[in-house]
N, CA, C and O atoms as a CHARMM CRD file, in Angstrom:
* protein
*
  364
    1    1 MET  N     -7.24200-127.57200 -77.63300 PROA 1      0.00000
    2    1 MET  CA    -6.84300-128.45500 -79.12300 PROA 1      0.00000
    3    1 MET  C     -7.33700-127.70000 -80.32500 PROA 1      0.00000
    4    1 MET  O     -6.93700-128.07900 -81.42600 PROA 1      0.00000
    5    2 TYR  N     -8.22400-126.59600 -80.24100 PROA 2      0.00000
    6    2 TYR  CA    -8.91100-126.31000 -81.30400 PROA 2      0.00000
    7    2 TYR  C     -8.85500-124.43000 -81.26300 PROA 2      0.00000
    8    2 TYR  O     -9.75100-123.69300 -81.67500 PROA 2      0.00000
    9    3 GLN  N     -7.71700-124.05800 -80.72800 PROA 3      0.00000
   10    3 GLN  CA    -7.71900-122.83700 -80.64100 PROA 3      0.00000
   11    3 GLN  C     -7.99100-121.81200 -82.17500 PROA 3      0.00000
   12    3 GLN  O     -8.31800-120.63400 -82.31900 PROA 3      0.00000
   13    4 ASP  N     -7.74800-122.65400 -82.91600 PROA 4      0.00000
   14    4 ASP  CA    -7.68600-122.18700 -84.57500 PROA 4      0.00000
   15    4 ASP  C     -9.29400-121.78800 -84.90200 PROA 4      0.00000
   16    4 ASP  O     -9.69500-120.81700 -85.54300 PROA 4      0.00000
   17    5 LEU  N    -10.03500-122.78600 -84.29600 PROA 5      0.00000
   18    5 LEU  CA   -11.52700-122.70600 -84.45900 PROA 5      0.00000
   19    5 LEU  C    -12.07100-121.55600 -83.74100 PROA 5      0.00000
   20    5 LEU  O    -12.93000-120.81600 -84.21900 PROA 5      0.00000
   21    6 ALA  N    -11.54900-121.42100 -82.57500 PROA 6      0.00000
   22    6 ALA  CA   -11.95200-120.53800 -81.54700 PROA 6      0.00000
   23    6 ALA  C    -11.82800-119.29100 -82.00000 PROA 6      0.00000
   24    6 ALA  O    -12.77500-118.51700 -81.86100 PROA 6      0.00000
   25    7 SER  N    -10.57300-118.85500 -82.65300 PROA 7      0.00000
   26    7 SER  CA   -10.16700-117.53700 -82.92300 PROA 7      0.00000
   27    7 SER  C    -11.14300-117.26700 -84.22800 PROA 7      0.00000
   28    7 SER  O    -11.48500-116.11400 -84.49100 PROA 7      0.00000
   29    8 ALA  N    -11.58400-118.40800 -85.05000 PROA 8      0.00000
   30    8 ALA  CA   -12.43400-117.94400 -86.28300 PROA 8      0.00000
   31    8 ALA  C    -13.89600-117.47100 -85.94600 PROA 8      0.00000
   32    8 ALA  O    -14.60200-116.90300 -86.77900 PROA 8      0.00000
   33    9 SER  N    -14.32300-117.76900 -84.56700 PROA 9      0.00000
   34    9 SER  CA   -15.44300-117.73600 -84.05000 PROA 9      0.00000
   35    9 SER  C    -16.67100-118.79200 -84.48300 PROA 9      0.00000
   36    9 SER  O    -17.86100-118.70100 -84.18100 PROA 9      0.00000
   37   10 SER  N    -16.00700-119.82500 -85.28600 PROA 10     0.00000
   38   10 SER  CA   -16.74900-120.95300 -85.87200 PROA 10     0.00000
   39   10 SER  C    -16.11300-122.00800 -86.49500 PROA 10     0.00000
   40   10 SER  O    -15.01400-121.74500 -86.98300 PROA 10     0.00000
   41   11 PHE  N    -16.52800-123.13300 -86.60100 PROA 11     0.00000
   42   11 PHE  CA   -15.77400-124.19900 -87.26000 PROA 11     0.00000
   43   11 PHE  C    -15.80100-123.90300 -88.90400 PROA 11     0.00000
   44   11 PHE  O    -14.86400-124.08300 -89.68200 PROA 11     0.00000
   45   12 ALA  N    -16.73100-123.55300 -89.12200 PROA 12     0.00000
   46   12 ALA  CA   -17.08600-123.38900 -90.58600 PROA 12     0.00000
   47   12 ALA  C    -16.23500-121.97800 -91.01400 PROA 12     0.00000
   48   12 ALA  O    -15.73900-121.97000 -92.14000 PROA 12     0.00000
   49   13 GLY  N    -16.07700-120.93500 -90.25400 PROA 13     0.00000
   50   13 GLY  CA   -15.21000-119.97000 -90.63400 PROA 13     0.00000
   51   13 GLY  C    -13.70100-120.45700 -90.55500 PROA 13     0.00000
   52   13 GLY  O    -12.87400-120.05900 -91.37500 PROA 13     0.00000
   53   14 ALA  N    -13.46300-121.11100 -89.79400 PROA 14     0.00000
   54   14 ALA  CA   -11.86400-121.66200 -89.70500 PROA 14     0.00000
   55   14 ALA  C    -11.82400-122.58200 -90.98600 PROA 14     0.00000
   56   14 ALA  O    -10.81300-122.56900 -91.68900 PROA 14     0.00000
   57   15 LEU  N    -12.86900-123.35700 -91.29600 PROA 15     0.00000
   58   15 LEU  CA   -12.66700-124.15000 -92.39900 PROA 15     0.00000
   59   15 LEU  C    -12.76000-123.57600 -94.01100 PROA 15     0.00000
   60   15 LEU  O    -12.28800-124.23000 -94.94000 PROA 15     0.00000
   61   16 GLU  N    -13.46800-122.20200 -94.21200 PROA 16     0.00000
   62   16 GLU  CA   -13.58500-121.50600 -95.17700 PROA 16     0.00000
   63   16 GLU  C    -12.12100-120.80300 -95.19300 PROA 16     0.00000
   64   16 GLU  O    -11.47900-120.68100 -96.23600 PROA 16     0.00000
   65   17 ALA  N    -11.65600-120.35100 -93.91700 PROA 17     0.00000
   66   17 ALA  CA   -10.40700-119.45600 -94.27400 PROA 17     0.00000
   67   17 ALA  C     -8.83000-120.30900 -94.61300 PROA 17     0.00000
   68   17 ALA  O     -7.80700-119.84600 -95.11800 PROA 17     0.00000
   69   18 VAL  N     -9.13800-121.79600 -94.08300 PROA 18     0.00000
   70   18 VAL  CA    -8.00200-122.59200 -94.70900 PROA 18     0.00000
   71   18 VAL  C     -8.19400-122.98700 -96.15700 PROA 18     0.00000
   72   18 VAL  O     -7.22100-123.19600 -96.88200 PROA 18     0.00000
   73   19 ALA  N     -9.56300-123.10100 -96.62500 PROA 19     0.00000
   74   19 ALA  CA    -9.72000-123.56200 -97.82800 PROA 19     0.00000
   75   19 ALA  C     -9.21400-122.26600 -98.64700 PROA 19     0.00000
   76   19 ALA  O     -8.53400-122.48400 -99.65000 PROA 19     0.00000
   77   20 ALA  N     -9.47400-121.05900 -98.32100 PROA 20     0.00000
   78   20 ALA  CA    -9.29600-120.03500 -99.14900 PROA 20     0.00000
   79   20 ALA  C     -7.58700-119.78600 -99.65800 PROA 20     0.00000
   80   20 ALA  O     -7.07700-119.54000-100.75100 PROA 20     0.00000
   81   21 GLU  N     -6.94500-120.02200 -98.04800 PROA 21     0.00000
   82   21 GLU  CA    -5.47300-120.22600 -98.20300 PROA 21     0.00000
   83   21 GLU  C     -4.85400-121.03200 -99.07500 PROA 21     0.00000
   84   21 GLU  O     -3.81900-120.80600 -99.70200 PROA 21     0.00000
   85   22 LEU  N     -5.62800-122.11000 -99.08500 PROA 22     0.00000
   86   22 LEU  CA    -5.03800-123.42200 -99.98100 PROA 22     0.00000
   87   22 LEU  C     -5.66000-123.38200-101.60800 PROA 22     0.00000
   88   22 LEU  O     -5.57100-124.24100-102.48500 PROA 22     0.00000
   89   23 GLY  N     -6.31700-122.03900-101.63400 PROA 23     0.00000
   90   23 GLY  CA    -6.97800-121.91900-103.04600 PROA 23     0.00000
   91   23 GLY  C     -7.98400-123.00500-103.54600 PROA 23     0.00000
   92   23 GLY  O     -7.99900-123.45700-104.69100 PROA 23     0.00000
   93   24 LEU  N     -8.73200-123.32200-102.63900 PROA 24     0.00000
   94   24 LEU  CA    -9.87100-124.41500-102.72000 PROA 24     0.00000
   95   24 LEU  C    -11.01700-123.74800-102.88800 PROA 24     0.00000
   96   24 LEU  O    -11.14400-122.64200-102.36300 PROA 24     0.00000
   97   25 SER  N    -11.97200-124.27500-103.59900 PROA 25     0.00000
   98   25 SER  CA   -13.54600-123.91600-103.62400 PROA 25     0.00000
   99   25 SER  C    -14.36400-124.99200-102.98200 PROA 25     0.00000
  100   25 SER  O    -14.85000-125.92900-103.61600 PROA 25     0.00000
  101   26 LEU  N    -14.47800-124.83400-101.84800 PROA 26     0.00000
  102   26 LEU  CA   -15.56300-125.82600-101.12600 PROA 26     0.00000
  103   26 LEU  C    -17.17500-125.74000-101.53100 PROA 26     0.00000
  104   26 LEU  O    -17.91200-126.66600-101.19100 PROA 26     0.00000
  105   27 GLY  N    -17.60100-124.81400-102.12800 PROA 27     0.00000
  106   27 GLY  CA   -18.91600-124.63400-102.06900 PROA 27     0.00000
  107   27 GLY  C    -19.52800-123.81600-100.64900 PROA 27     0.00000
  108   27 GLY  O    -18.91400-123.11900 -99.84100 PROA 27     0.00000
  109   28 ARG  N    -20.50000-124.07400-100.68100 PROA 28     0.00000
  110   28 ARG  CA   -21.43900-123.26400 -99.48200 PROA 28     0.00000
  111   28 ARG  C    -20.79000-124.35900 -98.28000 PROA 28     0.00000
  112   28 ARG  O    -20.71100-125.58600 -98.33100 PROA 28     0.00000
  113   29 VAL  N    -20.38800-123.45400 -97.24700 PROA 29     0.00000
  114   29 VAL  CA   -20.21300-124.07600 -95.97900 PROA 29     0.00000
  115   29 VAL  C    -21.08000-123.58300 -94.70800 PROA 29     0.00000
  116   29 VAL  O    -21.19900-122.44200 -94.26100 PROA 29     0.00000
  117   30 LEU  N    -21.61900-124.73200 -94.28800 PROA 30     0.00000
  118   30 LEU  CA   -22.79000-124.59100 -93.31100 PROA 30     0.00000
  119   30 LEU  C    -22.27700-124.48900 -91.87000 PROA 30     0.00000
  120   30 LEU  O    -21.29300-125.10300 -91.45800 PROA 30     0.00000
  121   31 VAL  N    -22.90100-123.80300 -91.27100 PROA 31     0.00000
  122   31 VAL  CA   -22.60100-123.50900 -90.03200 PROA 31     0.00000
  123   31 VAL  C    -23.87700-124.30000 -88.80400 PROA 31     0.00000
  124   31 VAL  O    -25.06100-123.97200 -88.88400 PROA 31     0.00000
  125   32 ASP  N    -23.55000-124.99600 -88.08600 PROA 32     0.00000
  126   32 ASP  CA   -24.59000-125.86500 -87.03500 PROA 32     0.00000
  127   32 ASP  C    -24.68300-124.66400 -86.21800 PROA 32     0.00000
  128   32 ASP  O    -23.66800-124.15200 -85.74700 PROA 32     0.00000
  129   33 GLY  N    -25.91000-124.16200 -86.01600 PROA 33     0.00000
  130   33 GLY  CA   -26.19500-123.16700 -85.16800 PROA 33     0.00000
  131   33 GLY  C    -26.34800-123.44400 -83.78900 PROA 33     0.00000
  132   33 GLY  O    -26.37400-122.56300 -82.93000 PROA 33     0.00000
  133   34 SER  N    -26.46000-124.78900 -83.54100 PROA 34     0.00000
  134   34 SER  CA   -26.64700-125.21700 -82.13800 PROA 34     0.00000
  135   34 SER  C    -25.21300-125.45400 -81.49300 PROA 34     0.00000
  136   34 SER  O    -25.05600-125.54000 -80.27500 PROA 34     0.00000
  137   35 ASP  N    -24.15900-125.55600 -82.43800 PROA 35     0.00000
  138   35 ASP  CA   -23.17200-125.89400 -81.99600 PROA 35     0.00000
  139   35 ASP  C    -21.80500-125.43800 -82.90600 PROA 35     0.00000
  140   35 ASP  O    -20.86500-126.17100 -83.21400 PROA 35     0.00000
  141   36 PRO  N    -21.93400-124.41500 -83.14400 PROA 36     0.00000
  142   36 PRO  CA   -20.83400-123.70300 -84.09500 PROA 36     0.00000
  143   36 PRO  C    -19.32700-123.83400 -84.19600 PROA 36     0.00000
  144   36 PRO  O    -18.57700-123.64600 -85.15300 PROA 36     0.00000
  145   37 LEU  N    -19.05000-124.27200 -82.73600 PROA 37     0.00000
  146   37 LEU  CA   -17.42100-124.64100 -82.64500 PROA 37     0.00000
  147   37 LEU  C    -16.95900-126.04800 -83.05000 PROA 37     0.00000
  148   37 LEU  O    -15.80200-126.37500 -83.31400 PROA 37     0.00000
  149   38 ARG  N    -18.21800-126.94600 -83.05700 PROA 38     0.00000
  150   38 ARG  CA   -17.99100-128.64600 -83.21500 PROA 38     0.00000
  151   38 ARG  C    -18.57200-129.28200 -84.22700 PROA 38     0.00000
  152   38 ARG  O    -18.47900-130.50100 -84.37100 PROA 38     0.00000
  153   39 LEU  N    -19.39900-128.30300 -85.23000 PROA 39     0.00000
  154   39 LEU  CA   -19.84500-128.93000 -86.40900 PROA 39     0.00000
  155   39 LEU  C    -19.96800-128.07800 -87.49700 PROA 39     0.00000
  156   39 LEU  O    -20.47500-126.98000 -87.26500 PROA 39     0.00000
  157   40 ALA  N    -19.58100-128.36000 -88.76300 PROA 40     0.00000
  158   40 ALA  CA   -19.69700-127.55200 -90.04900 PROA 40     0.00000
  159   40 ALA  C    -20.04000-128.60400 -91.15500 PROA 40     0.00000
  160   40 ALA  O    -19.59800-129.74800 -91.04800 PROA 40     0.00000
  161   41 GLY  N    -20.67900-128.30100 -92.02300 PROA 41     0.00000
  162   41 GLY  CA   -21.02900-129.23700 -93.14300 PROA 41     0.00000
  163   41 GLY  C    -20.61300-128.39300 -94.43700 PROA 41     0.00000
  164   41 GLY  O    -20.27200-127.21400 -94.34800 PROA 41     0.00000
  165   42 VAL  N    -20.67200-129.15400 -95.75200 PROA 42     0.00000
  166   42 VAL  CA   -20.21800-128.70500 -96.78900 PROA 42     0.00000
  167   42 VAL  C    -21.19100-129.27400 -97.67200 PROA 42     0.00000
  168   42 VAL  O    -21.51000-130.46300 -97.64100 PROA 42     0.00000
  169   43 GLU  N    -21.77300-128.22300 -98.64600 PROA 43     0.00000
  170   43 GLU  CA   -22.99600-128.83000 -99.58600 PROA 43     0.00000
  171   43 GLU  C    -22.03400-129.62600-100.45500 PROA 43     0.00000
  172   43 GLU  O    -20.80400-129.62000-100.39100 PROA 43     0.00000
  173   44 SER  N    -22.86900-130.35600-101.33200 PROA 44     0.00000
  174   44 SER  CA   -22.37000-131.44700-102.35300 PROA 44     0.00000
  175   44 SER  C    -22.95600-130.49300-103.56400 PROA 44     0.00000
  176   44 SER  O    -24.10200-130.04400-103.55000 PROA 44     0.00000
  177   45 THR  N    -22.00300-130.25400-104.60800 PROA 45     0.00000
  178   45 THR  CA   -22.64300-129.98600-105.94500 PROA 45     0.00000
  179   45 THR  C    -22.92400-131.00300-106.95900 PROA 45     0.00000
  180   45 THR  O    -23.25700-130.78200-108.12400 PROA 45     0.00000
  181   46 VAL  N    -22.75000-132.18400-106.37800 PROA 46     0.00000
  182   46 VAL  CA   -23.46700-133.49700-107.09200 PROA 46     0.00000
  183   46 VAL  C    -24.73300-133.75600-106.82700 PROA 46     0.00000
  184   46 VAL  O    -25.04600-133.56300-105.65200 PROA 46     0.00000
  185   47 ALA  N    -25.63100-134.15900-107.59100 PROA 47     0.00000
  186   47 ALA  CA   -26.98500-134.19700-107.12700 PROA 47     0.00000
  187   47 ALA  C    -27.26500-135.41000-106.49400 PROA 47     0.00000
  188   47 ALA  O    -26.71200-136.43400-106.89600 PROA 47     0.00000
  189   48 ASP  N    -28.01700-135.43300-105.59500 PROA 48     0.00000
  190   48 ASP  CA   -28.77500-136.72500-104.43800 PROA 48     0.00000
  191   48 ASP  C    -27.41000-136.87900-103.49500 PROA 48     0.00000
  192   48 ASP  O    -27.39900-137.93800-102.86700 PROA 48     0.00000
  193   49 ARG  N    -26.38700-136.11200-103.30400 PROA 49     0.00000
  194   49 ARG  CA   -25.42100-136.27300-102.23100 PROA 49     0.00000
  195   49 ARG  C    -25.97200-135.38600-101.37800 PROA 49     0.00000
  196   49 ARG  O    -26.31100-134.28900-101.82000 PROA 49     0.00000
  197   50 GLU  N    -26.12700-135.65500-100.22600 PROA 50     0.00000
  198   50 GLU  CA   -26.30200-134.93000 -98.87600 PROA 50     0.00000
  199   50 GLU  C    -25.44600-134.08300 -98.40000 PROA 50     0.00000
  200   50 GLU  O    -24.35500-134.15600 -98.96500 PROA 50     0.00000
  201   51 VAL  N    -25.51900-133.31100 -97.58400 PROA 51     0.00000
  202   51 VAL  CA   -24.51200-132.36800 -96.81400 PROA 51     0.00000
  203   51 VAL  C    -23.21100-133.45100 -96.24500 PROA 51     0.00000
  204   51 VAL  O    -23.49700-134.45800 -95.59700 PROA 51     0.00000
  205   52 CYS  N    -22.06800-133.16400 -96.51600 PROA 52     0.00000
  206   52 CYS  CA   -20.88500-133.94500 -95.94100 PROA 52     0.00000
  207   52 CYS  C    -20.53500-132.96800 -94.53900 PROA 52     0.00000
  208   52 CYS  O    -19.95900-131.88100 -94.50700 PROA 52     0.00000
  209   53 TRP  N    -21.09000-133.75700 -93.43700 PROA 53     0.00000
  210   53 TRP  CA   -20.75800-132.96000 -91.89600 PROA 53     0.00000
  211   53 TRP  C    -19.44500-133.40500 -91.52200 PROA 53     0.00000
  212   53 TRP  O    -18.93100-134.49100 -91.79000 PROA 53     0.00000
  213   54 ILE  N    -18.96700-132.46200 -90.88400 PROA 54     0.00000
  214   54 ILE  CA   -17.44100-132.47700 -90.44500 PROA 54     0.00000
  215   54 ILE  C    -17.87000-132.42200 -88.96300 PROA 54     0.00000
  216   54 ILE  O    -18.84000-131.72800 -88.65800 PROA 54     0.00000
  217   55 SER  N    -17.07700-133.24100 -87.86800 PROA 55     0.00000
  218   55 SER  CA   -17.26600-133.18800 -86.48200 PROA 55     0.00000
  219   55 SER  C    -15.91200-133.28700 -85.81600 PROA 55     0.00000
  220   55 SER  O    -14.99100-133.68000 -86.53200 PROA 55     0.00000
  221   56 LEU  N    -15.61500-132.95300 -84.40100 PROA 56     0.00000
  222   56 LEU  CA   -14.52700-132.64800 -84.00500 PROA 56     0.00000
  223   56 LEU  C    -14.36300-133.92700 -83.01500 PROA 56     0.00000
  224   56 LEU  O    -15.29800-134.53600 -82.49500 PROA 56     0.00000
  225   57 GLY  N    -13.19000-134.16300 -82.88600 PROA 57     0.00000
  226   57 GLY  CA   -12.80700-135.32700 -81.80000 PROA 57     0.00000
  227   57 GLY  C    -12.71900-134.91200 -80.31500 PROA 57     0.00000
  228   57 GLY  O    -12.19800-133.80200 -80.20700 PROA 57     0.00000
  229   58 THR  N    -13.05200-135.43700 -79.20800 PROA 58     0.00000
  230   58 THR  CA   -13.38500-134.79700 -77.98600 PROA 58     0.00000
  231   58 THR  C    -12.45000-134.89600 -76.85700 PROA 58     0.00000
  232   58 THR  O    -12.38900-134.19200 -75.84900 PROA 58     0.00000
  233   59 VAL  N    -11.55800-136.14800 -77.30100 PROA 59     0.00000
  234   59 VAL  CA   -10.26400-136.56900 -76.50500 PROA 59     0.00000
  235   59 VAL  C     -9.07000-135.94900 -76.93300 PROA 59     0.00000
  236   59 VAL  O     -8.28300-135.38600 -76.17200 PROA 59     0.00000
  237   60 GLU  N     -8.89300-136.08900 -78.56700 PROA 60     0.00000
  238   60 GLU  CA    -7.67100-135.45700 -79.30000 PROA 60     0.00000
  239   60 GLU  C     -8.53600-134.74100 -80.26600 PROA 60     0.00000
  240   60 GLU  O     -9.75500-134.67300 -80.42600 PROA 60     0.00000
  241   61 ARG  N     -7.22700-134.09300 -81.01600 PROA 61     0.00000
  242   61 ARG  CA    -7.58900-133.36800 -82.29100 PROA 61     0.00000
  243   61 ARG  C     -7.85300-134.03800 -83.21900 PROA 61     0.00000
  244   61 ARG  O     -6.89700-134.58800 -83.76400 PROA 61     0.00000
  245   62 TRP  N     -9.02900-134.23900 -83.69800 PROA 62     0.00000
  246   62 TRP  CA    -9.59100-135.00200 -85.08400 PROA 62     0.00000
  247   62 TRP  C    -10.54900-134.26100 -85.76700 PROA 62     0.00000
  248   62 TRP  O    -11.51000-133.80200 -85.14800 PROA 62     0.00000
  249   63 PHE  N    -10.39900-134.06400 -87.10300 PROA 63     0.00000
  250   63 PHE  CA   -11.62500-133.87200 -87.79400 PROA 63     0.00000
  251   63 PHE  C    -12.25300-135.06900 -88.43800 PROA 63     0.00000
  252   63 PHE  O    -11.57500-135.79900 -89.16100 PROA 63     0.00000
  253   64 ILE  N    -13.31000-135.26200 -88.24500 PROA 64     0.00000
  254   64 ILE  CA   -14.24400-136.48700 -88.73500 PROA 64     0.00000
  255   64 ILE  C    -15.11900-136.25100 -89.66100 PROA 64     0.00000
  256   64 ILE  O    -16.03700-135.46800 -89.41300 PROA 64     0.00000
  257   65 PHE  N    -15.03800-136.76200 -90.69100 PROA 65     0.00000
  258   65 PHE  CA   -16.22900-136.54300 -91.70000 PROA 65     0.00000
  259   65 PHE  C    -16.99500-137.77900 -92.60300 PROA 65     0.00000
  260   65 PHE  O    -16.45100-138.82500 -92.95600 PROA 65     0.00000
  261   66 SER  N    -18.15900-137.44000 -92.83100 PROA 66     0.00000
  262   66 SER  CA   -18.66400-138.53500 -93.68600 PROA 66     0.00000
  263   66 SER  C    -19.86800-137.75000 -94.61900 PROA 66     0.00000
  264   66 SER  O    -20.51200-136.73600 -94.35200 PROA 66     0.00000
  265   67 GLY  N    -19.90500-138.65600 -95.85000 PROA 67     0.00000
  266   67 GLY  CA   -20.79600-138.11800 -97.01200 PROA 67     0.00000
  267   67 GLY  C    -21.76000-139.24600 -97.44400 PROA 67     0.00000
  268   67 GLY  O    -21.46400-140.42400 -97.64200 PROA 67     0.00000
  269   68 TRP  N    -22.87900-138.70000 -97.54600 PROA 68     0.00000
  270   68 TRP  CA   -23.96200-139.74800 -97.71400 PROA 68     0.00000
  271   68 TRP  C    -24.68400-139.44500 -99.05100 PROA 68     0.00000
  272   68 TRP  O    -24.71600-138.38600 -99.67900 PROA 68     0.00000
  273   69 SER  N    -25.22100-140.57000 -99.31100 PROA 69     0.00000
  274   69 SER  CA   -26.35200-140.43500-100.78400 PROA 69     0.00000
  275   69 SER  C    -27.36600-141.34300-100.40000 PROA 69     0.00000
  276   69 SER  O    -27.03400-142.49600-100.12500 PROA 69     0.00000
  277   70 MET  N    -28.87900-140.90500-100.32400 PROA 70     0.00000
  278   70 MET  CA   -30.01300-141.94000-100.33200 PROA 70     0.00000
  279   70 MET  C    -29.55200-142.96200 -99.33200 PROA 70     0.00000
  280   70 MET  O    -29.44800-144.13200 -99.70200 PROA 70     0.00000
  281   71 GLY  N    -29.30400-142.66400 -98.25700 PROA 71     0.00000
  282   71 GLY  CA   -29.01800-143.61700 -97.13900 PROA 71     0.00000
  283   71 GLY  C    -27.78500-144.67300 -97.22300 PROA 71     0.00000
  284   71 GLY  O    -27.73900-145.78500 -96.69700 PROA 71     0.00000
  285   72 VAL  N    -26.60600-143.91100 -98.17600 PROA 72     0.00000
  286   72 VAL  CA   -25.62800-144.92700 -98.28800 PROA 72     0.00000
  287   72 VAL  C    -24.46200-144.01500 -97.99400 PROA 72     0.00000
  288   72 VAL  O    -24.41600-142.88800 -98.48700 PROA 72     0.00000
  289   73 GLN  N    -23.38200-144.55300 -97.08300 PROA 73     0.00000
  290   73 GLN  CA   -22.22800-143.70300 -96.86100 PROA 73     0.00000
  291   73 GLN  C    -21.34800-144.01600 -98.15100 PROA 73     0.00000
  292   73 GLN  O    -20.92600-145.11900 -98.50200 PROA 73     0.00000
  293   74 LEU  N    -21.20100-142.99300 -98.66900 PROA 74     0.00000
  294   74 LEU  CA   -20.16400-142.95400 -99.74100 PROA 74     0.00000
  295   74 LEU  C    -18.70000-142.59800 -99.54800 PROA 74     0.00000
  296   74 LEU  O    -17.83100-142.79800-100.39800 PROA 74     0.00000
  297   75 VAL  N    -18.48200-141.98900 -98.22100 PROA 75     0.00000
  298   75 VAL  CA   -17.11500-141.63100 -97.80200 PROA 75     0.00000
  299   75 VAL  C    -16.91300-141.16600 -96.48200 PROA 75     0.00000
  300   75 VAL  O    -17.69000-140.29900 -96.08100 PROA 75     0.00000
  301   76 SER  N    -16.09200-141.54000 -95.78700 PROA 76     0.00000
  302   76 SER  CA   -15.79000-141.16900 -94.34800 PROA 76     0.00000
  303   76 SER  C    -14.34600-141.03800 -94.25500 PROA 76     0.00000
  304   76 SER  O    -13.57500-141.71900 -94.93200 PROA 76     0.00000
  305   77 GLY  N    -13.97700-140.14100 -93.39500 PROA 77     0.00000
  306   77 GLY  CA   -12.31300-140.18700 -93.02000 PROA 77     0.00000
  307   77 GLY  C    -12.06700-139.44400 -91.76600 PROA 77     0.00000
  308   77 GLY  O    -12.90500-138.98700 -90.98700 PROA 77     0.00000
  309   78 ALA  N    -10.87700-139.40300 -91.70700 PROA 78     0.00000
  310   78 ALA  CA   -10.34200-138.47500 -90.21900 PROA 78     0.00000
  311   78 ALA  C     -9.01000-138.06200 -90.66000 PROA 78     0.00000
  312   78 ALA  O     -8.29400-138.80600 -91.33000 PROA 78     0.00000
  313   79 THR  N     -8.63100-136.76000 -90.25300 PROA 79     0.00000
  314   79 THR  CA    -7.64300-136.32100 -90.13800 PROA 79     0.00000
  315   79 THR  C     -7.24900-135.43100 -88.90200 PROA 79     0.00000
  316   79 THR  O     -8.23100-135.21500 -88.19200 PROA 79     0.00000
  317   80 GLN  N     -6.19000-134.90700 -88.48800 PROA 80     0.00000
  318   80 GLN  CA    -5.65700-134.04600 -87.31000 PROA 80     0.00000
  319   80 GLN  C     -5.55400-132.77400 -88.26100 PROA 80     0.00000
  320   80 GLN  O     -5.52800-131.78100 -87.53400 PROA 80     0.00000
  321   81 ASP  N     -5.50000-132.50400 -89.28200 PROA 81     0.00000
  322   81 ASP  CA    -5.01400-131.48000 -90.18500 PROA 81     0.00000
  323   81 ASP  C     -6.23100-130.63400 -90.72400 PROA 81     0.00000
  324   81 ASP  O     -6.83200-131.24300 -91.61000 PROA 81     0.00000
  325   82 LEU  N     -6.70800-129.50300 -90.45500 PROA 82     0.00000
  326   82 LEU  CA    -7.53900-128.89200 -91.15000 PROA 82     0.00000
  327   82 LEU  C     -7.37500-128.73500 -92.69000 PROA 82     0.00000
  328   82 LEU  O     -8.35600-128.82300 -93.42800 PROA 82     0.00000
  329   83 GLY  N     -6.17700-128.51300 -93.14400 PROA 83     0.00000
  330   83 GLY  CA    -5.98200-128.48900 -94.47600 PROA 83     0.00000
  331   83 GLY  C     -6.30400-129.43600 -95.06100 PROA 83     0.00000
  332   83 GLY  O     -7.11400-129.37600 -95.98600 PROA 83     0.00000
  333   84 GLU  N     -5.64700-130.73800 -94.59000 PROA 84     0.00000
  334   84 GLU  CA    -5.85900-132.12100 -95.17200 PROA 84     0.00000
  335   84 GLU  C     -7.65600-132.12900 -95.38600 PROA 84     0.00000
  336   84 GLU  O     -8.27200-132.46000 -96.40000 PROA 84     0.00000
  337   85 MET  N     -8.09900-131.74400 -94.33100 PROA 85     0.00000
  338   85 MET  CA    -9.83200-132.04800 -94.52400 PROA 85     0.00000
  339   85 MET  C    -10.33600-131.08100 -95.47700 PROA 85     0.00000
  340   85 MET  O    -11.29800-131.50900 -96.11400 PROA 85     0.00000
  341   86 ALA  N     -9.98900-129.96200 -95.74700 PROA 86     0.00000
  342   86 ALA  CA   -10.33700-129.26600 -96.63200 PROA 86     0.00000
  343   86 ALA  C     -9.88400-129.66400 -98.08900 PROA 86     0.00000
  344   86 ALA  O    -10.49400-129.22200 -99.06200 PROA 86     0.00000
  345   87 ARG  N     -8.88600-130.44100 -98.21000 PROA 87     0.00000
  346   87 ARG  CA    -8.37500-130.77500 -99.62200 PROA 87     0.00000
  347   87 ARG  C     -9.45300-132.20200 -99.60000 PROA 87     0.00000
  348   87 ARG  O    -10.02400-132.43400-100.66600 PROA 87     0.00000
  349   88 ALA  N     -9.63600-132.81800 -98.83000 PROA 88     0.00000
  350   88 ALA  CA   -10.40900-133.89200 -99.23700 PROA 88     0.00000
  351   88 ALA  C    -11.94600-133.68000 -99.34900 PROA 88     0.00000
  352   88 ALA  O    -12.72200-134.49900 -99.84200 PROA 88     0.00000
  353   89 LEU  N    -12.28800-132.44500 -98.81500 PROA 89     0.00000
  354   89 LEU  CA   -13.90600-131.93400 -99.29900 PROA 89     0.00000
  355   89 LEU  C    -13.75100-131.35800-100.31900 PROA 89     0.00000
  356   89 LEU  O    -14.78500-131.40800-100.98600 PROA 89     0.00000
  357   90 ASP  N    -12.82600-130.72400-100.88000 PROA 90     0.00000
  358   90 ASP  CA   -12.68400-130.43000-102.23700 PROA 90     0.00000
  359   90 ASP  C    -12.60400-131.57500-103.34500 PROA 90     0.00000
  360   90 ASP  O    -13.03800-131.29800-104.46300 PROA 90     0.00000
  361   91 ALA  N    -12.21100-132.51900-103.16800 PROA 91     0.00000
  362   91 ALA  CA   -11.95300-133.55700-103.99700 PROA 91     0.00000
  363   91 ALA  C    -13.14800-133.97100-104.06700 PROA 91     0.00000
  364   91 ALA  O    -13.42000-134.95700-104.75100 PROA 91     0.00000
């Protein structure tokens, strides 16, 4: 389901590559060292916002994300397209 991520060696690497192809600037993309193919994060440039973490669906191809600030979930969503995920994170 995620051959594109495996070929990039990490989810974060694949996300950075797609963002670059789309001309997006996501900021710092983080790799989860314990599970680099299933979890990535994007640091917010806005004060008091936590890292937006993206995980993968296990049964079907889904990219699932949520963004938090001071214990409140501000944004969440899911898509099957990595490019759409990159555009949402850029916004």
